[in-house]
C-alpha positions as CSV (number, residue, x, y, z in Angstrom):
1,M,44.4,-5.7,-6.6
2,S,44.3,-10.0,-7.0
3,N,43.0,-10.4,-3.8
4,D,40.3,-7.3,-4.2
5,L,39.3,-9.0,-7.6
6,T,38.8,-12.6,-5.2
7,R,36.8,-10.6,-2.7
8,Q,34.8,-9.1,-5.4
9,S,33.9,-12.5,-7.3
10,E,33.3,-14.3,-4.0
11,R,30.7,-11.6,-3.5
12,L,29.0,-12.2,-6.7
13,I,29.2,-15.7,-6.4
14,E,27.1,-15.8,-3.3
15,E,24.7,-13.3,-4.8
16,G,23.9,-15.3,-7.6
17,R,23.8,-18.4,-5.0
18,S,21.2,-16.2,-2.8
19,L,19.3,-15.9,-6.1
20,V,18.9,-20.1,-6.7
21,R,18.2,-20.4,-3.2
22,D,15.2,-18.0,-3.1
23,N,14.0,-19.4,-6.4
24,Q,14.3,-22.7,-5.0
25,H,12.0,-21.7,-2.5
26,G,9.5,-19.8,-3.8
27,G,11.0,-16.7,-4.2
28,R,12.1,-13.7,-1.9
29,H,8.2,-12.9,-2.2
30,R,7.4,-15.6,-0.1
31,R,8.9,-13.2,3.1
32,E,8.2,-10.2,1.7
33,G,4.4,-10.2,-0.1
34,I,1.7,-9.8,2.1
35,A,-1.0,-11.5,-0.4
36,E,-1.3,-13.3,-3.9
37,G,-1.6,-10.0,-5.8
38,S,2.0,-8.8,-4.7
39,R,3.5,-12.0,-4.8
40,R,2.6,-12.5,-8.4
41,L,4.1,-9.1,-9.2
42,R,6.8,-10.2,-7.2
43,R,7.3,-13.8,-9.3
44,Q,7.0,-11.7,-12.3
45,H,9.9,-9.6,-11.8
46,F,11.9,-12.3,-10.4
47,G,11.4,-14.4,-13.6
48,K,12.9,-11.3,-15.5
49,K,16.0,-10.9,-13.7
50,L,16.4,-14.1,-14.5
51,K,15.6,-13.4,-18.2
52,S,18.1,-10.8,-18.3
53,I,20.6,-12.7,-16.2
54,A,20.6,-15.6,-18.9
55,L,20.7,-13.2,-21.8
56,A,24.0,-11.3,-20.6
57,V,25.4,-14.8,-19.8
58,V,24.5,-15.8,-23.7
59,G,25.8,-12.5,-25.2
60,I,28.9,-12.6,-22.9
61,L,29.7,-16.0,-24.0
62,V,29.2,-15.2,-27.7
63,A,31.2,-12.4,-27.5
64,A,33.8,-14.1,-26.1
65,S,33.7,-16.9,-28.9
66,V,34.1,-14.6,-31.6
67,A,36.4,-12.9,-30.3
68,G,38.7,-16.0,-30.2
69,V,37.7,-16.7,-33.2
70,I,39.1,-14.0,-34.5
71,I,42.0,-13.6,-33.2
72,D,42.8,-17.7,-32.7
73,G,42.0,-17.9,-29.2
74,I,41.5,-15.2,-26.2
75,G,44.0,-16.9,-24.0
76,F,43.7,-16.7,-20.3
77,V,43.5,-13.0,-19.8
78,G,40.6,-13.4,-21.9
79,V,39.1,-16.1,-19.8
80,M,39.1,-14.0,-16.8
81,V,37.8,-11.1,-18.1
82,T,34.8,-13.3,-19.8
83,F,34.6,-15.1,-15.9
84,F,34.4,-11.1,-14.3
85,A,31.5,-10.2,-16.7
86,I,29.1,-12.9,-16.2
87,L,29.9,-12.0,-12.2
88,A,29.3,-8.9,-13.1
89,A,26.0,-9.3,-14.9
90,V,24.8,-11.5,-12.5
91,G,25.2,-9.3,-9.7
92,F,24.0,-6.2,-11.0
93,F,20.5,-7.9,-13.0
94,S,20.2,-9.9,-9.1
95,S,20.7,-6.9,-7.3
96,R,18.0,-4.8,-9.3
97,K,14.8,-4.2,-7.2
98,I,10.8,-3.9,-8.0
99,K,9.6,-1.0,-8.4
100,I,7.1,-0.1,-5.3
101,P,4.2,1.9,-7.2
102,Q,3.5,5.7,-6.5
103,R,-0.1,6.7,-5.5
104,A,-0.5,8.1,-9.0
105,D,0.4,4.8,-10.5
106,L,-2.8,3.3,-8.4
107,T,-4.7,6.5,-9.5
108,R,-4.2,5.8,-13.1
109,T,-4.3,1.9,-12.6
110,Q,-7.9,0.8,-14.5
111,D,-7.5,-3.0,-14.4
112,A,-8.9,-4.4,-11.6
113,R,-6.3,-7.3,-10.9
114,Q,-3.4,-4.9,-11.7
115,L,-5.2,-2.3,-9.5
116,V,-5.1,-4.9,-6.5
117,A,-1.4,-6.2,-6.7
118,R,-0.1,-2.7,-7.2
119,T,-2.3,-1.7,-4.1
120,E,-0.9,-4.2,-1.8
121,L,2.9,-3.8,-3.2
122,W,2.5,-0.3,-2.4
123,L,0.9,-1.1,1.4
124,E,3.5,-3.3,2.0
125,A,6.2,-0.7,1.3
126,Q,4.3,1.7,4.0
127,R,4.6,-0.8,6.7
128,P,8.1,-0.1,8.1
129,A,6.5,3.4,8.9
130,L,3.0,2.3,10.4
131,P,2.5,1.0,14.3
132,P,2.3,-2.3,14.8
133,P,-1.6,-2.6,15.3
134,A,-2.0,-1.0,11.9
135,V,0.8,-3.3,10.3
136,K,-1.6,-6.0,11.2
137,L,-4.7,-4.5,9.6
138,V,-2.6,-3.8,6.8
139,E,-1.7,-7.7,6.3
140,D,-5.0,-8.6,7.1
141,I,-6.1,-6.0,4.0
142,G,-3.9,-7.5,1.8
143,V,-5.5,-10.6,1.6
144,Q,-8.9,-9.2,1.5
145,L,-7.6,-7.6,-1.7
146,D,-6.7,-10.5,-3.2
147,G,-10.8,-11.9,-3.0
148,L,-12.0,-8.3,-3.9
149,G,-9.5,-8.6,-7.3
150,V,-11.2,-12.1,-8.3
151,Q,-14.9,-10.4,-8.1
152,L,-13.9,-7.2,-9.9
153,E,-12.4,-9.5,-12.8
154,H,-16.1,-10.2,-13.2
155,V,-17.9,-7.0,-13.2
156,D,-18.3,-4.5,-16.2
157,P,-15.1,-1.6,-15.8
158,A,-17.6,0.9,-16.6
159,H,-20.4,0.0,-14.1
160,P,-20.6,2.7,-11.1
161,A,-19.6,-0.3,-8.2
162,A,-16.6,-0.7,-10.2
163,G,-15.6,2.7,-10.8
164,E,-16.6,3.2,-6.7
165,T,-14.6,0.4,-5.6
166,R,-11.6,1.2,-7.3
167,K,-11.6,4.6,-5.6
168,L,-12.0,3.4,-2.3
169,V,-8.8,0.7,-3.4
170,G,-6.4,3.0,-5.1
171,E,-7.6,6.4,-3.5
172,V,-9.3,6.4,-0.3
173,L,-6.9,3.5,1.1
174,P,-3.6,5.4,-0.4
175,E,-4.4,9.1,0.7
176,M,-5.6,7.9,4.3
177,I,-2.2,6.2,5.2
178,D,-0.3,8.8,3.0
179,S,-1.8,11.3,5.8
180,Y,-0.7,9.7,8.5
181,R,2.7,9.3,7.4
182,K,3.0,13.6,6.9
183,I,2.7,13.9,10.4
184,P,5.4,13.9,12.6
185,Q,6.5,10.8,14.5
186,H,7.0,13.1,17.7
187,L,3.2,13.6,17.3
188,R,1.5,10.3,16.1
189,R,1.0,9.6,20.4
190,E,0.1,12.9,20.9
191,Q,-3.7,13.3,22.3
192,R,-5.7,15.2,20.5
193,A,-9.9,15.7,20.3
194,G,-9.5,12.5,22.5
195,S,-7.5,10.5,20.3
196,T,-4.3,10.3,18.7
197,P,-2.9,9.7,14.9
198,D,-2.1,6.4,15.8
199,A,-5.5,5.2,17.1
200,Q,-7.1,7.1,14.6
201,L,-5.2,5.1,12.0
202,V,-5.9,1.8,12.9
203,D,-9.6,2.5,13.7
204,S,-10.0,4.2,9.8
205,L,-8.3,0.8,8.4
206,G,-10.7,-0.9,10.4
207,K,-13.4,0.6,9.0
208,I,-11.6,0.2,5.5
209,S,-11.5,-3.2,6.1
210,K,-15.0,-4.0,6.9
211,E,-16.1,-2.1,4.0
212,I,-13.9,-4.0,1.5
213,D,-15.2,-6.9,3.4
214,H,-18.7,-5.9,2.3
215,V,-18.1,-4.6,-1.0
216,T,-16.6,-8.0,-1.6
217,R,-19.5,-9.8,-0.4
218,Q,-22.4,-8.1,-2.3
219,L,-19.9,-8.5,-5.5
220,A,-20.2,-12.6,-4.7
221,E,-23.5,-12.5,-4.5
222,G,-24.1,-10.4,-8.0
223,S,-25.8,-7.5,-5.7
224,L,-24.3,-4.7,-7.7
225,D,-26.7,-2.0,-7.4
226,D,-26.9,-2.4,-3.8
227,L,-23.2,-0.6,-3.5
228,A,-23.8,2.6,-2.6
229,I,-20.5,3.2,-1.3
230,R,-19.9,6.6,-2.3
231,T,-21.7,8.2,0.6
232,R,-20.0,5.6,2.9
233,Y,-16.2,6.3,2.5
234,L,-16.3,9.9,1.8
235,D,-16.7,9.5,5.7
236,Y,-13.1,7.7,5.6
237,R,-11.7,9.5,3.5
238,Y,-12.8,13.0,5.1
239,G,-12.5,12.3,8.4
240,G,-8.9,12.4,8.5
241,A,-6.4,10.0,10.0
242,D,-4.5,13.5,11.0
243,G,-7.3,14.1,13.1
244,L,-7.9,17.4,11.2
245,P,-11.2,18.4,10.1
246,P,-12.4,18.8,6.8
247,P,-11.6,22.0,5.3
248,E,-15.6,22.6,5.2
249,K,-16.4,22.4,8.5
250,S,-13.0,24.3,9.6
251,Q,-14.7,27.2,7.6
252,E,-17.6,26.7,9.4
253,N,-16.0,26.6,13.1
254,N,-14.2,30.1,12.2
């Protein structure tokens, strides 16, 4: 029993030390984040974890002190209970991971800066399911989104250009990747209509990357009225990362 408690305490202490080391080196977000927006969310999450740990430790020490005053000392057992309670609190809060946004969360996000950061965070979580060329494009898009977010902060949220840009980032891009992920893995390299879902995804991400760059430049120049992106992104949206034709075309072919 004592050996189990010792191993558990050593594990929890090491988790606490790991948390401190991560903080000293800028946090784990530096290794995981693809761009500044998502790293900012990770820093905020990390700060909340540290705050929760501090509050828990203070609460446990206060409770132990009050108990000691009431019963005239908590003794060795009380000290050990307090010690392991602190270790448990550190282990619990340090193990809490940041919540990855769902696609619905991206659609509902209206704040430009938050949308960009959440989209970056969502993109990070998709990387393991993507082919290597697509992963590189996703990381590049993450950096582009930082620049786009800065420009959107100065645009009236009610302006059509801002709305269409949010649609491109918060709906079209996630929908394209989500469509690809729904394809069974053994079919992703299968030729269909002269291409494969893997190749189509890379091609579509390349188009999205160019579109984000174009929109960012236009916003930086103040050319809001020149942002006619609705007709442009419809091709990306309905081109189909899964290689399937749009429903309207399917009906016409039938």
